[in-house]
N, C-alpha and C positions, 0 to 999 in steps of 0.2 A: 536500518533493519527492515526486512520484509516480513510482515505478519499476515499470513493467510488465514482468513476467518470464514472460508467457504465451508458449507456443510458437506459438499461433494467437491473434491479438488483433484484435478488430474495432473498437477505439476509436481507434487511432492517427490515421487521417485526420481524425477529428472533433476532435482536439486541436490542429489547425493545424500538422501536421508539415511540416518542410522536406525537399525531395527534392534529391538530387544527380543528376548525369548518370547515366543507366543505371537510374534509378528507385529507387536505394538511398537510404535515409534517413540523415540526419546524426544518428544516435542511438546506441542501445545497441550495434548491431553494430560500428560504427566505434570506439566507446569500448573495447569488449572487445579489439579488435585493437590499439589504441594502448597499452593498459595493458601489453601484452607487448612490442610492437615499438618504441614511442616513448613512454615514461612521461612525459617533460616535456610533450609535446603533449597527452597525456591529462589531466594536471593543469590545463593551460590551458583545455582544453575543459570540464572540470568546474567551474572557477571561472566560466566564462561562463554556466553553467546558472543561476547565482544571479540573473541579469538576465532570464532567459527566463520569460515568463508564459504560461500556457495557460488554456483555458476552465475548468479545475478550480481556478483561483486559486492555482496553485503552479508551481514549476519542474517540468520533466519531460523525459524522454528518449523519443524515438520507440521503439516496440518493435523487437525483432530483425527483420531483413529476412527471415530464413528460419527455419522451425521447427527445422531441424537444429542451429542454433546453441544453442538452449536444450536440445535433446535431448542435446547433447554437453557440456553444462555440468558442471563438477566442483565438489566442495565447496571446493577450494582457489581455483579461479577465482572462484566466487561470493564467497568471503570477501575476496579481493583487490579485487573491484568495490565491495563495501559499504564496506570500509576506505578506499578511495580517495575515494569520495563523502563519507564522514564526515570525512575529514581535510582535504580541499581544497574541499568545497562550501559549508561554513558554513551548512548547513540547520538549521532548528529541529527538523525531524523528517523521516525518510525512511519513506515508506509503500510497502512492496513488495507487489506484487500477483502471486502466482505461480499456476501451474496446480495442480490437485489431482494428487497423486501421491506416491510414496514414494522418489524418487531421493535419492541422498546429498546433493546440493546443496540440496534442499528441506529435508532434516533440518537441515543446517547453517544455513539461513536461520532456521528456527524457533529454533535454539539461540542465534543472535545477536540475536534479536528481544527487545526489552524488553516489548512488548505483542503479543498475537496476537488478531486479530479474526476470529471465526468467523461468517460471514454465511449465514443460512438463510432460507427462506420456507416458506409453507404448502403444501408439495408433498411428498407422502409418499415419493416416490422420492428426492428430494434430502435429506430428513431421514434416510432409511436410509443413504444414502451418507455423510452427515456423521457419523452414529453410528459407522459402520465406520471412518472416518478417525480419529475421536477415540479409539476403542479402540486402534487400531494405534499412533498417535503417543503415546498415554498410556503404553503399555508401553515405548516407546523413550525417552521424555523424562519423567523423574520430576517436573519442575517445570512441565509443560505447563499444567495447569489453574490453577496459581497465577498465571500471567500471561495467561490467556485471558479474553476478553470475548465474549459472545454477542450477536449483532445480528439482530433480526427485520426482514428487508427486505420492502418492499411490504406493510407492515402495515395491515390493515383492522381489527384488534382486538388482543386479547392473544394471545401465543404459544399454540399448540395444546398439548394434553396430550402429544402425541408429542414436541414440541420440549422440553417441560419435563422429559422423561425422559432426555434426552441425557446421556451420561457427563460428569461434571464441571460440569453445567449449574447456573448460579446465576441471578442477576437478568439479565433480558434487556433490552437497549436496543432501540429501534425506529427505523426509517426509514419514512416514510409511503409509501403507494401513490399514485402520480400517474398518473391514467388517461390523461392526454394523452401521457405518455411512450411509450405503445404505438404511436403513429402518427407522432410528430414526429421528424424527422431532424436538426433543429438542436440540437446538444447545448448551445449557449449558452442557448437558451430553456429547456431542461430544467433545467439547473443553476441558472438564475435563479429557479426557482420558490420562492416564499416558504415554502411548506410544507416543501419538501425542505431548503432552507437552514436553517430552524429545527430540523429533525431533525438535521442535521449539527452545528449549534451545540451542541445538547444532548449529542450523542455526544462531541464534543471536550471539553466540560465534564466529562463523566463519566470521560473518560480522563485528566483531570488538567490540562487547559489552560484558562486563564482566558478567559471570554467577553469581548467587546469592552468591556462596561461594568465589567469587574472587573480590568482590567489594572493591574499594579503596575510593569511595565517596558515598554519600547518594543516594539511587536509586530514579529514577523518577517514575512517575505514571505507566510507562510501567513495573516496577519491575526490571529494569536494570539500572545500573549506566552508565551515558554517558562516552564515551571514554575521556581521559584527553584532547585530542586535539579537541574534538567535539564542544567546545564553543569558540566564539570570546572573546579575553581578555576584561573583563569588560562589555561586551555587552549581555552575556547570550543567544546569538543566535547561532543556529547550523550553522557550516560551511557547512554541507550537508543540503541543503534546503529541499530536499524531496528525498524519495526513491520510485521509481516506482516499484511496485511489482504485481505479479499475472497478468502479462501483456497479455500473449497470451496462457493461459492454455486451 
Protein backbone atom coordinates (compact mmCIF):
# COMPACT_ATOMS: atom_id res chain seq x y z
CA UNK A 1 0.00 0.00 0.00
CA UNK A 2 1.15 3.54 -0.81
CA UNK A 3 0.56 5.98 2.07
CA UNK A 4 1.25 9.62 1.23
CA UNK A 5 1.96 11.69 4.35
CA UNK A 6 3.00 14.95 2.72
CA UNK A 7 1.39 18.17 3.90
CA UNK A 8 1.34 19.37 0.28
CA UNK A 9 0.99 16.61 -2.29
CA UNK A 10 0.82 16.97 -6.05
CA UNK A 11 0.17 13.36 -7.03
CA UNK A 12 -3.24 12.74 -5.45
CA UNK A 13 -5.41 13.64 -8.48
CA UNK A 14 -3.08 11.62 -10.73
CA UNK A 15 -3.82 8.44 -8.78
CA UNK A 16 -7.52 8.50 -9.60
CA UNK A 17 -8.76 9.86 -6.26
CA UNK A 18 -12.45 9.89 -5.46
CA UNK A 19 -14.07 13.09 -4.22
CA UNK A 20 -17.02 13.61 -1.95
CA UNK A 21 -19.37 16.56 -1.91
CA UNK A 22 -17.53 19.72 -0.95
CA UNK A 23 -14.36 18.63 -2.74
CA UNK A 24 -12.96 16.59 0.15
CA UNK A 25 -11.43 13.24 -0.72
CA UNK A 26 -12.48 9.93 0.68
CA UNK A 27 -8.97 9.29 1.94
CA UNK A 28 -6.49 10.01 4.72
CA UNK A 29 -8.41 12.91 6.26
CA UNK A 30 -11.58 10.88 6.69
CA UNK A 31 -9.69 7.86 7.98
CA UNK A 32 -7.85 9.90 10.62
CA UNK A 33 -11.17 11.29 11.80
CA UNK A 34 -12.85 7.88 11.91
CA UNK A 35 -10.00 6.25 13.82
CA UNK A 36 -10.94 8.51 16.71
CA UNK A 37 -14.68 8.98 16.28
CA UNK A 38 -15.82 5.67 14.77
CA UNK A 39 -13.19 2.90 14.91
CA UNK A 40 -15.48 0.22 13.45
CA UNK A 41 -16.11 2.36 10.37
CA UNK A 42 -12.36 2.98 10.07
CA UNK A 43 -11.70 -0.78 10.14
CA UNK A 44 -14.23 -1.35 7.37
CA UNK A 45 -12.72 1.44 5.31
CA UNK A 46 -9.22 -0.02 5.70
CA UNK A 47 -10.39 -3.47 4.62
CA UNK A 48 -11.89 -1.88 1.53
CA UNK A 49 -8.48 -0.51 0.57
CA UNK A 50 -7.35 -4.03 -0.28
CA UNK A 51 -9.61 -4.00 -3.33
CA UNK A 52 -8.63 -0.51 -4.43
CA UNK A 53 -6.03 -0.28 -7.14
CA UNK A 54 -4.26 2.82 -8.33
CA UNK A 55 -1.93 3.63 -11.17
CA UNK A 56 1.01 2.77 -8.92
CA UNK A 57 -0.21 -0.84 -8.88
CA UNK A 58 -1.10 -0.91 -5.19
CA UNK A 59 -3.77 0.18 -2.75
CA UNK A 60 -3.64 3.80 -1.69
CA UNK A 61 -5.30 6.54 0.30
CA UNK A 62 -5.81 10.00 -1.13
CA UNK A 63 -3.53 12.48 0.68
CA UNK A 64 -4.81 14.75 3.44
CA UNK A 65 -7.25 17.43 2.28
CA UNK A 66 -5.56 20.24 4.21
CA UNK A 67 -1.87 20.79 5.14
CA UNK A 68 -2.87 21.57 8.73
CA UNK A 69 -3.87 17.94 9.28
CA UNK A 70 -0.29 16.78 8.76
CA UNK A 71 1.19 19.76 10.56
CA UNK A 72 -0.92 18.79 13.58
CA UNK A 73 0.02 15.10 13.40
CA UNK A 74 1.35 13.58 16.64
CA UNK A 75 3.51 10.49 17.20
CA UNK A 76 0.59 8.75 18.90
CA UNK A 77 -1.82 9.48 16.08
CA UNK A 78 0.71 8.36 13.48
CA UNK A 79 1.33 5.09 15.30
CA UNK A 80 -2.42 4.45 15.62
CA UNK A 81 -2.80 4.98 11.86
CA UNK A 82 0.04 2.62 10.95
CA UNK A 83 -1.12 -0.03 13.40
CA UNK A 84 -4.69 0.11 12.07
CA UNK A 85 -3.51 -0.25 8.48
CA UNK A 86 -1.22 -3.09 9.47
CA UNK A 87 -3.82 -4.93 11.54
CA UNK A 88 -6.85 -4.60 9.27
CA UNK A 89 -5.45 -4.01 5.77
CA UNK A 90 -3.73 -7.31 5.04
CA UNK A 91 -1.10 -5.53 2.94
CA UNK A 92 2.19 -7.15 1.95
CA UNK A 93 3.94 -3.85 2.58
CA UNK A 94 3.08 -0.30 3.60
CA UNK A 95 5.17 2.34 1.84
CA UNK A 96 4.92 5.66 3.69
CA UNK A 97 5.94 8.82 1.86
CA UNK A 98 6.44 11.71 4.35
CA UNK A 99 7.64 15.28 4.08
CA UNK A 100 11.18 16.10 5.07
CA UNK A 101 11.30 17.45 8.60
CA UNK A 102 12.06 16.65 12.22
CA UNK A 103 8.62 16.51 13.82
CA UNK A 104 7.93 13.93 16.49
CA UNK A 105 5.59 11.93 14.24
CA UNK A 106 8.26 11.74 11.54
CA UNK A 107 10.71 10.31 14.06
CA UNK A 108 8.10 7.77 15.16
CA UNK A 109 7.55 6.76 11.54
CA UNK A 110 11.26 6.11 11.10
CA UNK A 111 11.31 4.10 14.33
CA UNK A 112 8.39 1.95 13.15
CA UNK A 113 9.86 1.39 9.70
CA UNK A 114 11.57 -1.85 8.84
CA UNK A 115 13.26 -0.21 5.86
CA UNK A 116 14.04 3.43 5.14
CA UNK A 117 14.69 4.50 1.56
CA UNK A 118 16.63 7.73 1.09
CA UNK A 119 16.06 9.07 -2.43
CA UNK A 120 18.54 11.54 -3.88
CA UNK A 121 19.48 12.90 -7.29
CA UNK A 122 22.45 14.67 -8.82
CA UNK A 123 21.64 18.08 -7.38
CA UNK A 124 24.12 19.64 -4.99
CA UNK A 125 21.46 21.45 -2.93
CA UNK A 126 19.38 18.30 -2.46
CA UNK A 127 22.47 16.31 -1.54
CA UNK A 128 23.46 18.88 1.10
CA UNK A 129 19.94 18.77 2.50
CA UNK A 130 20.02 14.98 2.57
CA UNK A 131 23.40 15.06 4.33
CA UNK A 132 22.02 17.35 7.04
CA UNK A 133 18.97 15.14 7.47
CA UNK A 134 21.10 12.01 7.79
CA UNK A 135 23.36 13.56 10.41
CA UNK A 136 20.42 14.80 12.48
CA UNK A 137 18.46 11.54 12.33
CA UNK A 138 21.61 9.49 12.82
CA UNK A 139 22.15 11.19 16.18
CA UNK A 140 18.56 10.52 17.24
CA UNK A 141 18.18 6.96 15.93
CA UNK A 142 21.12 4.61 16.58
CA UNK A 143 19.82 1.95 14.17
CA UNK A 144 19.06 4.38 11.34
CA UNK A 145 21.82 3.38 8.94
CA UNK A 146 21.36 -0.33 9.59
CA UNK A 147 17.92 -0.22 7.97
CA UNK A 148 18.59 2.48 5.37
CA UNK A 149 18.79 2.00 1.62
CA UNK A 150 20.10 4.76 -0.67
CA UNK A 151 18.42 5.26 -4.04
CA UNK A 152 19.84 7.36 -6.87
CA UNK A 153 16.81 8.76 -8.72
CA UNK A 154 16.82 9.98 -12.33
CA UNK A 155 20.15 8.28 -12.74
CA UNK A 156 22.16 8.94 -15.89
CA UNK A 157 25.21 7.21 -14.51
CA UNK A 158 26.82 6.24 -11.24
CA UNK A 159 26.17 8.30 -8.07
CA UNK A 160 28.41 11.33 -7.79
CA UNK A 161 31.31 11.65 -5.37
CA UNK A 162 29.19 13.95 -3.21
CA UNK A 163 26.52 11.25 -2.93
CA UNK A 164 29.03 8.58 -2.02
CA UNK A 165 30.26 10.74 0.88
CA UNK A 166 26.85 10.90 2.56
CA UNK A 167 26.84 9.67 6.19
CA UNK A 168 26.11 5.97 6.42
CA UNK A 169 26.20 5.62 2.65
CA UNK A 170 26.78 2.18 1.23
CA UNK A 171 25.76 0.62 -2.04
CA UNK A 172 23.39 2.80 -4.06
CA UNK A 173 20.44 1.44 -6.01
CA UNK A 174 19.27 3.37 -9.05
CA UNK A 175 16.05 4.42 -10.76
CA UNK A 176 16.50 5.62 -14.34
CA UNK A 177 15.92 9.06 -15.77
CA UNK A 178 12.95 9.07 -18.14
CA UNK A 179 13.14 12.19 -20.30
CA UNK A 180 9.48 11.95 -21.30
CA UNK A 181 8.44 12.35 -17.64
CA UNK A 182 9.35 16.01 -17.76
CA UNK A 183 6.45 16.94 -20.02
CA UNK A 184 3.87 14.15 -19.85
CA UNK A 185 0.95 14.61 -17.43
CA UNK A 186 -0.51 11.08 -17.73
CA UNK A 187 0.99 9.19 -14.79
CA UNK A 188 -0.28 5.91 -16.22
CA UNK A 189 1.95 6.32 -19.25
CA UNK A 190 4.87 7.29 -17.07
CA UNK A 191 4.59 4.38 -14.66
CA UNK A 192 4.16 2.02 -17.62
CA UNK A 193 7.64 2.80 -18.92
CA UNK A 194 9.61 -0.43 -19.34
CA UNK A 195 12.83 1.25 -18.16
CA UNK A 196 11.26 2.57 -14.97
CA UNK A 197 9.37 -0.66 -14.26
CA UNK A 198 12.64 -2.56 -14.59
CA UNK A 199 14.30 -0.20 -12.13
CA UNK A 200 11.49 -0.71 -9.63
CA UNK A 201 11.75 -4.50 -10.09
CA UNK A 202 15.45 -4.39 -9.24
CA UNK A 203 14.78 -2.15 -6.26
CA UNK A 204 12.16 -4.54 -4.85
CA UNK A 205 14.50 -7.48 -5.40
CA UNK A 206 17.27 -5.67 -3.51
CA UNK A 207 14.87 -4.91 -0.65
CA UNK A 208 14.12 -8.61 -0.26
CA UNK A 209 11.07 -9.23 -2.44
CA UNK A 210 11.15 -12.00 -5.03
CA UNK A 211 10.66 -10.93 -8.63
CA UNK A 212 7.82 -12.36 -10.72
CA UNK A 213 10.01 -15.21 -12.00
CA UNK A 214 11.26 -16.14 -8.54
CA UNK A 215 8.04 -16.44 -6.56
CA UNK A 216 7.75 -19.25 -4.10
CA UNK A 217 4.31 -18.21 -2.83
CA UNK A 218 1.22 -16.52 -4.21
CA UNK A 219 1.89 -12.85 -4.98
CA UNK A 220 0.10 -10.13 -3.07
CA UNK A 221 -1.65 -7.16 -4.63
CA UNK A 222 1.70 -5.50 -5.10
CA UNK A 223 2.56 -8.20 -7.66
CA UNK A 224 5.34 -9.49 -5.43
CA UNK A 225 5.35 -12.46 -3.11
CA UNK A 226 6.21 -11.52 0.48
CA UNK A 227 9.48 -12.82 1.84
CA UNK A 228 9.03 -16.09 3.78
CA UNK A 229 10.01 -14.37 7.02
CA UNK A 230 7.79 -11.37 6.33
CA UNK A 231 4.72 -12.64 8.22
CA UNK A 232 4.22 -13.48 11.84
CA UNK A 233 3.35 -17.16 12.36
CA UNK A 234 -0.41 -17.52 12.11
CA UNK A 235 -0.96 -13.78 12.33
CA UNK A 236 -0.64 -12.75 8.72
CA UNK A 237 0.88 -9.45 9.80
CA UNK A 238 4.08 -7.98 8.50
CA UNK A 239 7.07 -8.02 10.79
CA UNK A 240 8.12 -4.84 9.01
CA UNK A 241 5.31 -2.51 9.95
CA UNK A 242 6.11 0.17 7.43
CA UNK A 243 8.73 1.25 4.97
CA UNK A 244 9.37 4.97 4.84
CA UNK A 245 10.28 5.87 1.30
CA UNK A 246 10.79 9.00 -0.76
CA UNK A 247 11.73 10.73 2.41
CA UNK A 248 13.93 13.63 1.40
CA UNK A 249 14.06 13.63 -2.38
